[in-house]
N, C-alpha and C positions, 0 to 999 in steps of 0.2 A: 322535492317536498315544497309546497306554497305556504308562505307565511306573511303576516303583516310585518312591514319594515321596522315596526317598534317591538316586535316579538324578542323575548330573550334569547333565542337561538339564532336570529337574523344576522348577528356578526360573525357566525361560523362560516367558513368557506364550503364546508361539506358536513352532513350529519350522519350519525350512526343511529341503529335501532335504539340503543341504549339512550341516546339523547332524547328521543321521542318518547320515552316512557312517561305515561300519566298525562300527556297532553290530549285534549279533545280533538278528534278526528271528524272534520266536516266534509262530507263526500257525497257522491251520486247516490241516488236510490238503488238499492239491489237489483231493483226490476229492470233498470236500464241496461245492465250487463252482468247477469247473475254469476256466470263462470269466472269473469274476470275479477268480479267483486270478491267472491269467495277465495279465488286464488290469492289476491292481494292481501286480504285479511289474514289469510293462513300464513303468508310469507312474513308479515309483519309480527306474527307469534304472539299477539296480544299485548304488544308494547304500548298501544295507544287506547284511549277510552273513546269508544264510539259515540258520537254525538247523538242526542234524541232527535236531531234534524238532519234532513237530507235534501239535496236541491241540485239543479242543473249546474253545470261548470260555470256558467256565466252568472249565476247567482252566488256562487260560493266566494268569489273575490269580494263581494259587498259583506258577506257574513264574516269573513277573516277581519275586515275593518271594524265590525261591531264586536265580535269575540276575539280581542286581540291576543289571547293566549292560545287560540285554537290553531290547527294546521290543517292543510289538505294535501291531497295528492294530485299532481299535475304536471304539465309540460313546462318547460323553461318559457315557451311562448306565451303563457298566462300571465307572466311577470309584468308589472307596471311600477311606476315610481313608489307606489304605496304597498305593493305586493312583491315580495322578493321570492326567487326560486333557489333551493340549495339542493345538490345532488345528494343521494344516499350513498354512503360508502360501501363499495362492494357491488352496487347495482342489483339489490335483491329484487326489485320490481322492474320488469320490462314489459312493455305494451306491444302486442304482435296485432299487425293488420294484414289483411288480405284485400287485393284490389284485382278487379277483372275488367278488361276493356277490349273492344275491337281493335285488330291490328291496323286497320285503315283509318282509326279515329285521328283526327287533327285537333282534338280539343287541347288548347293550351295548358289547361289545368293538369290534364294528364301528363303532358309533355313535361312540365315543370316538376310534377311529383317523381317522375321516372328518373330525373337527374338530381334529385333533392339531396343536399348534404346530409350525411348521418343516415341516410336510408340503405339498408343492406337488403339486396334481392336475394331471396332464399331460393327460389324457383320461378323459372320462366318457361312457359309452355304455350305452343300454339296448337290449338285445338281446331281440327277441320271441321266444317259443317257436315 
């Protein structure tokens, strides 16, 4: 959960869904990832009040500074000195990604991603031409 460093929940080390009850959720537009969006809101169980605005992840940080009682969903990597990240207890939301690349690729970004801490490889498969 992303929130302004001045948010009332910011001092908490982790948050529960009950903690989030009634707070405004500023998040991405549904069209950006409809299945993920619907799944996330379903898992939140109506704890949050969905904002009348939606925007890109890069814009959300600025919005949290303006609407200081609002929250957003995002990665700990989005935290800044003014925006803090707090985990949700029980990890009810998990983002899953898939990546496909050629086995002969020497792209340094792919190399780094393949050994990234916290990355769990679910399946690795080589497909012949």
